[in-house]
PyMOL Python script that loads the backbone (N, CA, C, O; Angstrom):
from pymol import cmd

cmd.read_pdbstr("""\
ATOM      1  N   MET A   1     -42.126  42.486 -32.460  1.00  0.00           N
ATOM      2  CA  MET A   1     -42.228  41.392 -31.502  1.00  0.00           C
ATOM      3  C   MET A   1     -41.433  40.208 -32.315  1.00  0.00           C
ATOM      4  O   MET A   1     -41.119  39.162 -31.747  1.00  0.00           O
ATOM      5  N   GLU A   2     -41.090  40.502 -33.906  1.00  0.00           N
ATOM      6  CA  GLU A   2     -40.500  39.133 -34.036  1.00  0.00           C
ATOM      7  C   GLU A   2     -39.101  39.605 -33.940  1.00  0.00           C
ATOM      8  O   GLU A   2     -38.325  38.658 -33.809  1.00  0.00           O
ATOM      9  N   GLN A   3     -38.405  41.022 -33.967  1.00  0.00           N
ATOM     10  CA  GLN A   3     -37.192  41.113 -33.576  1.00  0.00           C
ATOM     11  C   GLN A   3     -36.689  40.649 -31.911  1.00  0.00           C
ATOM     12  O   GLN A   3     -35.641  40.112 -31.554  1.00  0.00           O
ATOM     13  N   LEU A   4     -37.686  41.020 -31.230  1.00  0.00           N
ATOM     14  CA  LEU A   4     -37.447  40.889 -29.723  1.00  0.00           C
ATOM     15  C   LEU A   4     -37.363  39.203 -29.534  1.00  0.00           C
ATOM     16  O   LEU A   4     -36.438  38.642 -28.946  1.00  0.00           O
ATOM     17  N   SER A   5     -38.274  38.659 -30.023  1.00  0.00           N
ATOM     18  CA  SER A   5     -38.480  36.870 -30.231  1.00  0.00           C
ATOM     19  C   SER A   5     -37.036  36.433 -30.728  1.00  0.00           C
ATOM     20  O   SER A   5     -36.508  35.470 -30.172  1.00  0.00           O
ATOM     21  N   PHE A   6     -36.433  37.039 -31.658  1.00  0.00           N
ATOM     22  CA  PHE A   6     -35.006  36.897 -32.350  1.00  0.00           C
ATOM     23  C   PHE A   6     -34.345  37.028 -31.307  1.00  0.00           C
ATOM     24  O   PHE A   6     -34.104  36.026 -30.634  1.00  0.00           O
ATOM     25  N   GLU A   7     -33.971  38.058 -30.985  1.00  0.00           N
ATOM     26  CA  GLU A   7     -33.004  38.848 -29.329  1.00  0.00           C
ATOM     27  C   GLU A   7     -32.792  37.814 -28.545  1.00  0.00           C
ATOM     28  O   GLU A   7     -31.703  37.403 -28.146  1.00  0.00           O
ATOM     29  N   LEU A   8     -33.992  37.337 -28.296  1.00  0.00           N
ATOM     30  CA  LEU A   8     -34.656  36.413 -26.768  1.00  0.00           C
ATOM     31  C   LEU A   8     -34.208  34.955 -27.013  1.00  0.00           C
ATOM     32  O   LEU A   8     -34.229  34.208 -26.035  1.00  0.00           O
ATOM     33  N   LYS A   9     -33.658  34.283 -28.642  1.00  0.00           N
ATOM     34  CA  LYS A   9     -33.876  32.948 -28.768  1.00  0.00           C
ATOM     35  C   LYS A   9     -35.052  32.408 -28.923  1.00  0.00           C
ATOM     36  O   LYS A   9     -35.182  31.187 -28.826  1.00  0.00           O
ATOM     37  N   ARG A  10     -36.488  33.532 -29.287  1.00  0.00           N
ATOM     38  CA  ARG A  10     -37.508  32.285 -28.645  1.00  0.00           C
ATOM     39  C   ARG A  10     -38.280  32.206 -30.604  1.00  0.00           C
ATOM     40  O   ARG A  10     -37.908  32.599 -31.709  1.00  0.00           O
ATOM     41  N   ASN A  11     -39.301  31.568 -30.124  1.00  0.00           N
ATOM     42  CA  ASN A  11     -39.986  31.659 -31.757  1.00  0.00           C
ATOM     43  C   ASN A  11     -41.168  32.399 -31.340  1.00  0.00           C
ATOM     44  O   ASN A  11     -41.643  32.535 -30.212  1.00  0.00           O
ATOM     45  N   PHE A  12     -41.581  32.885 -32.547  1.00  0.00           N
ATOM     46  CA  PHE A  12     -42.412  33.824 -32.421  1.00  0.00           C
ATOM     47  C   PHE A  12     -43.936  33.486 -33.817  1.00  0.00           C
ATOM     48  O   PHE A  12     -43.775  33.671 -35.023  1.00  0.00           O
ATOM     49  N   TYR A  13     -44.926  33.113 -33.334  1.00  0.00           N
ATOM     50  CA  TYR A  13     -45.819  32.712 -33.986  1.00  0.00           C
ATOM     51  C   TYR A  13     -47.044  33.609 -33.897  1.00  0.00           C
ATOM     52  O   TYR A  13     -47.464  34.195 -32.899  1.00  0.00           O
ATOM     53  N   THR A  14     -47.588  33.603 -35.259  1.00  0.00           N
ATOM     54  CA  THR A  14     -49.218  34.802 -35.179  1.00  0.00           C
ATOM     55  C   THR A  14     -50.106  34.641 -36.433  1.00  0.00           C
ATOM     56  O   THR A  14     -49.948  34.420 -37.634  1.00  0.00           O
ATOM     57  N   ASN A  15     -50.920  34.817 -35.734  1.00  0.00           N
ATOM     58  CA  ASN A  15     -51.842  34.740 -37.491  1.00  0.00           C
ATOM     59  C   ASN A  15     -52.521  35.869 -37.917  1.00  0.00           C
ATOM     60  O   ASN A  15     -53.459  35.918 -38.713  1.00  0.00           O
ATOM     61  N   ILE A  16     -51.876  36.938 -37.218  1.00  0.00           N
ATOM     62  CA  ILE A  16     -52.170  38.227 -37.416  1.00  0.00           C
ATOM     63  C   ILE A  16     -51.714  38.902 -38.842  1.00  0.00           C
ATOM     64  O   ILE A  16     -50.530  38.744 -39.136  1.00  0.00           O
ATOM     65  N   PRO A  17     -52.319  39.441 -39.510  1.00  0.00           N
ATOM     66  CA  PRO A  17     -51.678  39.818 -41.058  1.00  0.00           C
ATOM     67  C   PRO A  17     -50.702  41.181 -40.663  1.00  0.00           C
ATOM     68  O   PRO A  17     -50.989  42.215 -40.061  1.00  0.00           O
ATOM     69  N   THR A  18     -49.499  40.733 -41.242  1.00  0.00           N
ATOM     70  CA  THR A  18     -48.985  41.972 -41.062  1.00  0.00           C
ATOM     71  C   THR A  18     -49.231  43.488 -41.731  1.00  0.00           C
ATOM     72  O   THR A  18     -49.685  43.565 -42.872  1.00  0.00           O
ATOM     73  N   VAL A  19     -48.849  44.905 -40.819  1.00  0.00           N
ATOM     74  CA  VAL A  19     -49.364  46.073 -41.400  1.00  0.00           C
ATOM     75  C   VAL A  19     -48.028  46.944 -41.716  1.00  0.00           C
ATOM     76  O   VAL A  19     -47.920  48.168 -41.635  1.00  0.00           O
ATOM     77  N   LYS A  20     -46.934  45.896 -42.138  1.00  0.00           N
ATOM     78  CA  LYS A  20     -46.085  47.078 -42.310  1.00  0.00           C
ATOM     79  C   LYS A  20     -46.040  47.804 -43.007  1.00  0.00           C
ATOM     80  O   LYS A  20     -45.354  48.819 -42.886  1.00  0.00           O
ATOM     81  N   ASP A  21     -47.080  47.410 -44.412  1.00  0.00           N
ATOM     82  CA  ASP A  21     -46.568  48.641 -45.596  1.00  0.00           C
ATOM     83  C   ASP A  21     -47.953  49.670 -45.378  1.00  0.00           C
ATOM     84  O   ASP A  21     -48.272  50.576 -46.148  1.00  0.00           O
ATOM     85  N   LYS A  22     -48.649  49.292 -44.170  1.00  0.00           N
ATOM     86  CA  LYS A  22     -49.859  50.060 -44.523  1.00  0.00           C
ATOM     87  C   LYS A  22     -49.980  51.156 -43.102  1.00  0.00           C
ATOM     88  O   LYS A  22     -50.671  52.157 -42.911  1.00  0.00           O
ATOM     89  N   GLY A  23     -48.841  50.353 -42.142  1.00  0.00           N
ATOM     90  CA  GLY A  23     -48.852  51.077 -40.791  1.00  0.00           C
ATOM     91  C   GLY A  23     -48.535  52.860 -40.948  1.00  0.00           C
ATOM     92  O   GLY A  23     -48.200  53.580 -41.888  1.00  0.00           O
ATOM     93  N   ILE A  24     -48.828  53.078 -39.558  1.00  0.00           N
ATOM     94  CA  ILE A  24     -48.000  54.812 -39.523  1.00  0.00           C
ATOM     95  C   ILE A  24     -47.561  54.558 -38.300  1.00  0.00           C
ATOM     96  O   ILE A  24     -47.904  53.647 -37.546  1.00  0.00           O
ATOM     97  N   ARG A  25     -46.519  55.694 -38.080  1.00  0.00           N
ATOM     98  CA  ARG A  25     -45.391  55.739 -37.286  1.00  0.00           C
ATOM     99  C   ARG A  25     -46.079  56.327 -36.141  1.00  0.00           C
ATOM    100  O   ARG A  25     -46.787  57.333 -36.185  1.00  0.00           O
ATOM    101  N   PHE A  26     -45.789  55.548 -35.011  1.00  0.00           N
ATOM    102  CA  PHE A  26     -46.059  56.124 -33.529  1.00  0.00           C
ATOM    103  C   PHE A  26     -46.210  57.624 -33.274  1.00  0.00           C
ATOM    104  O   PHE A  26     -47.218  58.087 -32.742  1.00  0.00           O
ATOM    105  N   ASP A  27     -44.839  58.606 -33.800  1.00  0.00           N
ATOM    106  CA  ASP A  27     -45.051  59.762 -33.641  1.00  0.00           C
ATOM    107  C   ASP A  27     -45.809  60.559 -34.700  1.00  0.00           C
ATOM    108  O   ASP A  27     -46.098  61.733 -34.473  1.00  0.00           O
ATOM    109  N   ALA A  28     -46.139  59.971 -35.840  1.00  0.00           N
ATOM    110  CA  ALA A  28     -47.370  60.870 -36.994  1.00  0.00           C
ATOM    111  C   ALA A  28     -48.571  60.738 -36.478  1.00  0.00           C
ATOM    112  O   ALA A  28     -49.552  61.468 -36.621  1.00  0.00           O
ATOM    113  N   LEU A  29     -48.409  59.485 -35.693  1.00  0.00           N
ATOM    114  CA  LEU A  29     -50.002  58.996 -35.050  1.00  0.00           C
ATOM    115  C   LEU A  29     -50.430  59.994 -33.789  1.00  0.00           C
ATOM    116  O   LEU A  29     -51.595  60.360 -33.635  1.00  0.00           O
ATOM    117  N   VAL A  30     -49.272  60.413 -32.849  1.00  0.00           N
ATOM    118  CA  VAL A  30     -49.693  61.251 -31.785  1.00  0.00           C
ATOM    119  C   VAL A  30     -49.180  62.810 -32.037  1.00  0.00           C
ATOM    120  O   VAL A  30     -49.248  63.731 -31.223  1.00  0.00           O
ATOM    121  N   ARG A  31     -48.782  62.843 -33.046  1.00  0.00           N
ATOM    122  CA  ARG A  31     -49.003  63.813 -33.804  1.00  0.00           C
ATOM    123  C   ARG A  31     -50.262  64.528 -34.047  1.00  0.00           C
ATOM    124  O   ARG A  31     -50.746  65.570 -33.605  1.00  0.00           O
ATOM    125  N   THR A  32     -50.588  63.751 -34.780  1.00  0.00           N
ATOM    126  CA  THR A  32     -52.011  64.045 -35.669  1.00  0.00           C
ATOM    127  C   THR A  32     -53.204  64.187 -34.599  1.00  0.00           C
ATOM    128  O   THR A  32     -54.034  65.074 -34.798  1.00  0.00           O
ATOM    129  N   TYR A  33     -53.321  63.384 -33.514  1.00  0.00           N
ATOM    130  CA  TYR A  33     -54.038  63.539 -32.225  1.00  0.00           C
ATOM    131  C   TYR A  33     -53.962  64.727 -31.025  1.00  0.00           C
ATOM    132  O   TYR A  33     -54.806  65.289 -30.329  1.00  0.00           O
ATOM    133  N   SER A  34     -52.534  64.802 -31.157  1.00  0.00           N
ATOM    134  CA  SER A  34     -52.453  66.196 -30.232  1.00  0.00           C
ATOM    135  C   SER A  34     -52.370  67.792 -31.025  1.00  0.00           C
ATOM    136  O   SER A  34     -52.300  68.927 -30.553  1.00  0.00           O
ATOM    137  N   MET A  35     -52.404  67.374 -32.167  1.00  0.00           N
ATOM    138  CA  MET A  35     -52.170  69.369 -32.337  1.00  0.00           C
ATOM    139  C   MET A  35     -52.845  70.042 -32.123  1.00  0.00           C
ATOM    140  O   MET A  35     -52.432  71.111 -31.672  1.00  0.00           O
ATOM    141  N   GLU A  36     -54.716  69.792 -32.362  1.00  0.00           N
ATOM    142  CA  GLU A  36     -55.413  70.818 -32.159  1.00  0.00           C
ATOM    143  C   GLU A  36     -55.094  71.074 -30.276  1.00  0.00           C
ATOM    144  O   GLU A  36     -55.330  72.261 -30.047  1.00  0.00           O
ATOM    145  N   SER A  37     -54.826  70.625 -29.475  1.00  0.00           N
ATOM    146  CA  SER A  37     -54.466  71.110 -27.728  1.00  0.00           C
ATOM    147  C   SER A  37     -53.264  71.681 -27.884  1.00  0.00           C
ATOM    148  O   SER A  37     -53.047  72.546 -27.035  1.00  0.00           O
ATOM    149  N   TRP A  38     -52.295  71.489 -28.759  1.00  0.00           N
ATOM    150  CA  TRP A  38     -50.946  72.044 -28.632  1.00  0.00           C
ATOM    151  C   TRP A  38     -50.554  73.334 -29.767  1.00  0.00           C
ATOM    152  O   TRP A  38     -49.477  73.889 -29.983  1.00  0.00           O
ATOM    153  N   LYS A  39     -51.737  73.511 -30.292  1.00  0.00           N
ATOM    154  CA  LYS A  39     -51.430  74.187 -31.367  1.00  0.00           C
ATOM    155  C   LYS A  39     -50.629  75.877 -31.323  1.00  0.00           C
ATOM    156  O   LYS A  39     -49.967  76.510 -32.145  1.00  0.00           O
ATOM    157  N   GLU A  40     -51.028  76.107 -30.139  1.00  0.00           N
ATOM    158  CA  GLU A  40     -51.086  77.324 -29.922  1.00  0.00           C
ATOM    159  C   GLU A  40     -49.730  77.874 -29.113  1.00  0.00           C
ATOM    160  O   GLU A  40     -49.391  79.031 -28.864  1.00  0.00           O
ATOM    161  N   ASP A  41     -49.006  76.447 -28.758  1.00  0.00           N
ATOM    162  CA  ASP A  41     -47.636  76.529 -28.168  1.00  0.00           C
ATOM    163  C   ASP A  41     -46.395  76.768 -29.291  1.00  0.00           C
ATOM    164  O   ASP A  41     -46.063  76.181 -30.321  1.00  0.00           O
ATOM    165  N   PRO A  42     -45.875  77.961 -28.538  1.00  0.00           N
ATOM    166  CA  PRO A  42     -44.745  77.872 -29.382  1.00  0.00           C
ATOM    167  C   PRO A  42     -43.408  77.367 -29.838  1.00  0.00           C
ATOM    168  O   PRO A  42     -42.647  77.646 -30.764  1.00  0.00           O
ATOM    169  N   ASP A  43     -43.409  76.397 -28.694  1.00  0.00           N
ATOM    170  CA  ASP A  43     -42.441  75.607 -28.234  1.00  0.00           C
ATOM    171  C   ASP A  43     -43.206  73.804 -28.481  1.00  0.00           C
ATOM    172  O   ASP A  43     -42.871  72.802 -27.849  1.00  0.00           O
ATOM    173  N   TYR A  44     -44.065  73.870 -29.369  1.00  0.00           N
ATOM    174  CA  TYR A  44     -44.997  72.568 -29.652  1.00  0.00           C
ATOM    175  C   TYR A  44     -43.888  71.862 -30.198  1.00  0.00           C
ATOM    176  O   TYR A  44     -43.546  70.900 -29.510  1.00  0.00           O
ATOM    177  N   ASP A  45     -43.150  72.081 -31.352  1.00  0.00           N
ATOM    178  CA  ASP A  45     -42.528  71.012 -32.232  1.00  0.00           C
ATOM    179  C   ASP A  45     -41.316  70.589 -31.071  1.00  0.00           C
ATOM    180  O   ASP A  45     -41.457  69.391 -30.828  1.00  0.00           O
ATOM    181  N   SER A  46     -40.451  71.033 -30.467  1.00  0.00           N
ATOM    182  CA  SER A  46     -39.652  70.657 -29.222  1.00  0.00           C
ATOM    183  C   SER A  46     -39.889  69.795 -28.169  1.00  0.00           C
ATOM    184  O   SER A  46     -39.357  68.714 -27.917  1.00  0.00           O
ATOM    185  N   LYS A  47     -40.845  70.467 -27.524  1.00  0.00           N
ATOM    186  CA  LYS A  47     -41.464  69.678 -26.301  1.00  0.00           C
ATOM    187  C   LYS A  47     -42.249  68.599 -27.057  1.00  0.00           C
ATOM    188  O   LYS A  47     -42.182  67.607 -26.332  1.00  0.00           O
ATOM    189  N   PHE A  48     -42.840  68.348 -27.970  1.00  0.00           N
ATOM    190  CA  PHE A  48     -43.050  67.070 -28.914  1.00  0.00           C
ATOM    191  C   PHE A  48     -42.262  65.784 -29.238  1.00  0.00           C
ATOM    192  O   PHE A  48     -42.543  64.600 -29.054  1.00  0.00           O
ATOM    193  N   ASP A  49     -41.138  66.416 -29.804  1.00  0.00           N
ATOM    194  CA  ASP A  49     -39.888  65.913 -29.869  1.00  0.00           C
ATOM    195  C   ASP A  49     -39.370  64.967 -28.692  1.00  0.00           C
ATOM    196  O   ASP A  49     -39.082  63.777 -28.814  1.00  0.00           O
ATOM    197  N   CYS A  50     -39.318  65.635 -27.681  1.00  0.00           N
ATOM    198  CA  CYS A  50     -38.741  65.641 -26.371  1.00  0.00           C
ATOM    199  C   CYS A  50     -39.877  64.322 -25.644  1.00  0.00           C
ATOM    200  O   CYS A  50     -39.487  63.435 -24.885  1.00  0.00           O
ATOM    201  N   ALA A  51     -41.026  64.472 -26.028  1.00  0.00           N
ATOM    202  CA  ALA A  51     -41.822  63.818 -25.375  1.00  0.00           C
ATOM    203  C   ALA A  51     -42.056  62.213 -26.428  1.00  0.00           C
ATOM    204  O   ALA A  51     -42.262  61.092 -25.962  1.00  0.00           O
ATOM    205  N   ILE A  52     -41.967  62.492 -27.546  1.00  0.00           N
ATOM    206  CA  ILE A  52     -41.790  61.257 -28.087  1.00  0.00           C
ATOM    207  C   ILE A  52     -40.620  60.537 -28.008  1.00  0.00           C
ATOM    208  O   ILE A  52     -40.749  59.316 -28.097  1.00  0.00           O
ATOM    209  N   ASP A  53     -39.220  61.098 -27.826  1.00  0.00           N
ATOM    210  CA  ASP A  53     -38.059  60.391 -27.294  1.00  0.00           C
ATOM    211  C   ASP A  53     -38.421  59.515 -25.880  1.00  0.00           C
ATOM    212  O   ASP A  53     -38.064  58.356 -25.671  1.00  0.00           O
ATOM    213  N   LEU A  54     -39.138  60.281 -25.059  1.00  0.00           N
ATOM    214  CA  LEU A  54     -39.221  59.505 -24.201  1.00  0.00           C
ATOM    215  C   LEU A  54     -40.515  58.084 -23.839  1.00  0.00           C
ATOM    216  O   LEU A  54     -40.504  57.108 -23.090  1.00  0.00           O
ATOM    217  N   LEU A  55     -41.315  58.542 -24.633  1.00  0.00           N
ATOM    218  CA  LEU A  55     -42.137  57.424 -25.006  1.00  0.00           C
ATOM    219  C   LEU A  55     -41.772  56.117 -25.400  1.00  0.00           C
ATOM    220  O   LEU A  55     -42.182  55.152 -24.755  1.00  0.00           O
ATOM    221  N   LYS A  56     -41.026  55.977 -26.420  1.00  0.00           N
ATOM    222  CA  LYS A  56     -40.158  55.581 -26.977  1.00  0.00           C
ATOM    223  C   LYS A  56     -38.842  54.476 -26.171  1.00  0.00           C
ATOM    224  O   LYS A  56     -38.403  53.327 -26.117  1.00  0.00           O
ATOM    225  N   LEU A  57     -38.724  55.556 -25.774  1.00  0.00           N
ATOM    226  CA  LEU A  57     -37.375  54.901 -24.349  1.00  0.00           C
ATOM    227  C   LEU A  57     -38.320  53.655 -23.638  1.00  0.00           C
ATOM    228  O   LEU A  57     -38.127  52.439 -23.620  1.00  0.00           O
ATOM    229  N   CYS A  58     -39.431  54.492 -23.059  1.00  0.00           N
ATOM    230  CA  CYS A  58     -40.298  53.419 -22.022  1.00  0.00           C
ATOM    231  C   CYS A  58     -41.004  52.330 -22.817  1.00  0.00           C
ATOM    232  O   CYS A  58     -41.476  51.384 -22.186  1.00  0.00           O
ATOM    233  N   LEU A  59     -41.134  52.378 -24.287  1.00  0.00           N
ATOM    234  CA  LEU A  59     -42.419  51.483 -24.708  1.00  0.00           C
ATOM    235  C   LEU A  59     -41.402  50.186 -25.506  1.00  0.00           C
ATOM    236  O   LEU A  59     -41.846  49.233 -26.146  1.00  0.00           O
ATOM    237  N   THR A  60     -39.775  50.541 -25.201  1.00  0.00           N
ATOM    238  CA  THR A  60     -39.215  49.836 -25.794  1.00  0.00           C
ATOM    239  C   THR A  60     -39.135  48.335 -25.422  1.00  0.00           C
ATOM    240  O   THR A  60     -38.582  47.940 -24.395  1.00  0.00           O
ATOM    241  N   LEU A  61     -39.661  47.619 -26.232  1.00  0.00           N
ATOM    242  CA  LEU A  61     -39.767  46.034 -25.974  1.00  0.00           C
ATOM    243  C   LEU A  61     -39.233  44.982 -25.573  1.00  0.00           C
ATOM    244  O   LEU A  61     -39.769  43.977 -25.104  1.00  0.00           O
ATOM    245  N   ASN A  62     -37.742  45.296 -25.831  1.00  0.00           N
ATOM    246  CA  ASN A  62     -36.625  44.363 -25.094  1.00  0.00           C
ATOM    247  C   ASN A  62     -36.217  45.124 -23.567  1.00  0.00           C
ATOM    248  O   ASN A  62     -35.771  46.253 -23.365  1.00  0.00           O
ATOM    249  N   ALA A  63     -36.501  44.222 -22.775  1.00  0.00           N
ATOM    250  CA  ALA A  63     -36.352  45.050 -21.269  1.00  0.00           C
ATOM    251  C   ALA A  63     -34.776  45.413 -21.089  1.00  0.00           C
ATOM    252  O   ALA A  63     -34.372  46.237 -20.268  1.00  0.00           O
ATOM    253  N   LYS A  64     -34.064  44.779 -21.852  1.00  0.00           N
ATOM    254  CA  LYS A  64     -32.404  45.213 -21.878  1.00  0.00           C
ATOM    255  C   LYS A  64     -32.017  46.568 -21.999  1.00  0.00           C
ATOM    256  O   LYS A  64     -31.113  47.213 -21.469  1.00  0.00           O
ATOM    257  N   ASN A  65     -33.018  46.897 -22.924  1.00  0.00           N
ATOM    258  CA  ASN A  65     -32.956  47.768 -23.443  1.00  0.00           C
ATOM    259  C   ASN A  65     -33.506  49.271 -23.520  1.00  0.00           C
ATOM    260  O   ASN A  65     -33.209  50.324 -24.084  1.00  0.00           O
ATOM    261  N   ARG A  66     -34.563  48.735 -22.555  1.00  0.00           N
ATOM    262  CA  ARG A  66     -35.647  49.981 -22.253  1.00  0.00           C
ATOM    263  C   ARG A  66     -35.228  50.617 -20.922  1.00  0.00           C
ATOM    264  O   ARG A  66     -34.745  49.916 -20.033  1.00  0.00           O
ATOM    265  N   ILE A  67     -35.423  52.054 -20.761  1.00  0.00           N
ATOM    266  CA  ILE A  67     -35.192  52.992 -20.371  1.00  0.00           C
ATOM    267  C   ILE A  67     -35.409  52.782 -18.761  1.00  0.00           C
ATOM    268  O   ILE A  67     -36.614  52.625 -18.565  1.00  0.00           O
ATOM    269  N   THR A  68     -34.648  52.725 -17.517  1.00  0.00           N
ATOM    270  CA  THR A  68     -35.101  52.597 -16.322  1.00  0.00           C
ATOM    271  C   THR A  68     -35.875  53.644 -15.527  1.00  0.00           C
ATOM    272  O   THR A  68     -35.717  54.849 -15.724  1.00  0.00           O
ATOM    273  N   ALA A  69     -36.744  53.128 -14.596  1.00  0.00           N
ATOM    274  CA  ALA A  69     -37.722  54.388 -14.193  1.00  0.00           C
ATOM    275  C   ALA A  69     -36.632  55.181 -13.316  1.00  0.00           C
ATOM    276  O   ALA A  69     -37.166  56.290 -13.327  1.00  0.00           O
ATOM    277  N   ALA A  70     -35.914  55.280 -12.856  1.00  0.00           N
ATOM    278  CA  ALA A  70     -34.911  56.110 -12.605  1.00  0.00           C
ATOM    279  C   ALA A  70     -34.500  57.170 -13.523  1.00  0.00           C
ATOM    280  O   ALA A  70     -34.784  58.357 -13.359  1.00  0.00           O
ATOM    281  N   ASN A  71     -33.627  56.562 -14.772  1.00  0.00           N
ATOM    282  CA  ASN A  71     -33.739  57.839 -15.638  1.00  0.00           C
ATOM    283  C   ASN A  71     -34.122  58.060 -16.660  1.00  0.00           C
ATOM    284  O   ASN A  71     -33.473  58.551 -17.584  1.00  0.00           O
ATOM    285  N   ALA A  72     -36.064  57.496 -16.673  1.00  0.00           N
ATOM    286  CA  ALA A  72     -36.827  57.747 -16.727  1.00  0.00           C
ATOM    287  C   ALA A  72     -37.214  59.315 -16.346  1.00  0.00           C
ATOM    288  O   ALA A  72     -37.480  60.071 -17.281  1.00  0.00           O
ATOM    289  N   LEU A  73     -37.247  59.775 -15.084  1.00  0.00           N
ATOM    290  CA  LEU A  73     -37.354  60.576 -13.931  1.00  0.00           C
ATOM    291  C   LEU A  73     -36.547  61.704 -14.465  1.00  0.00           C
ATOM    292  O   LEU A  73     -37.015  62.842 -14.436  1.00  0.00           O
ATOM    293  N   LEU A  74     -35.255  61.443 -14.995  1.00  0.00           N
ATOM    294  CA  LEU A  74     -34.168  62.327 -15.467  1.00  0.00           C
ATOM    295  C   LEU A  74     -34.084  62.867 -16.398  1.00  0.00           C
ATOM    296  O   LEU A  74     -33.217  63.729 -16.537  1.00  0.00           O
ATOM    297  N   HIS A  75     -34.989  62.540 -17.410  1.00  0.00           N
ATOM    298  CA  HIS A  75     -35.851  62.777 -18.566  1.00  0.00           C
ATOM    299  C   HIS A  75     -35.409  63.922 -19.100  1.00  0.00           C
ATOM    300  O   HIS A  75     -35.106  64.516 -18.065  1.00  0.00           O
ATOM    301  N   PRO A  76     -35.084  64.862 -20.214  1.00  0.00           N
ATOM    302  CA  PRO A  76     -35.746  66.314 -20.297  1.00  0.00           C
ATOM    303  C   PRO A  76     -37.041  66.394 -20.505  1.00  0.00           C
ATOM    304  O   PRO A  76     -37.594  67.406 -20.075  1.00  0.00           O
ATOM    305  N   PHE A  77     -37.735  65.532 -21.096  1.00  0.00           N
ATOM    306  CA  PHE A  77     -39.038  65.724 -20.495  1.00  0.00           C
ATOM    307  C   PHE A  77     -39.528  66.410 -19.834  1.00  0.00           C
ATOM    308  O   PHE A  77     -39.872  67.586 -19.958  1.00  0.00           O
ATOM    309  N   LEU A  78     -39.645  65.231 -18.542  1.00  0.00           N
ATOM    310  CA  LEU A  78     -39.707  65.234 -16.859  1.00  0.00           C
ATOM    311  C   LEU A  78     -39.048  66.320 -16.302  1.00  0.00           C
ATOM    312  O   LEU A  78     -39.292  66.411 -15.099  1.00  0.00           O
ATOM    313  N   ALA A  79     -38.224  67.270 -16.774  1.00  0.00           N
ATOM    314  CA  ALA A  79     -37.022  67.951 -15.931  1.00  0.00           C
ATOM    315  C   ALA A  79     -37.741  69.331 -15.853  1.00  0.00           C
ATOM    316  O   ALA A  79     -37.207  70.273 -15.269  1.00  0.00           O
TER     317      ALA A  79
END
""", "prot")
cmd.dss("prot")
cmd.show_as("cartoon", "prot")
cmd.util.cbc("prot")
cmd.orient("prot")
């Protein structure tokens, strides 16, 4: 959020303490909670990486850098 506000030349105020040192990466969180349902799939790793790539593109905060709906539909995960 801080980076996006900087890019958009806006002020960012918060009273929420940072979790930078204690946080967990998005892909690690998803992998932890999805492992059980996918563990038998031999292509799990490649499918997982592809899905995470699409999610990161869709969840990019700055709309200028976010994937468009049309391009998202062309992403290999949905192909």
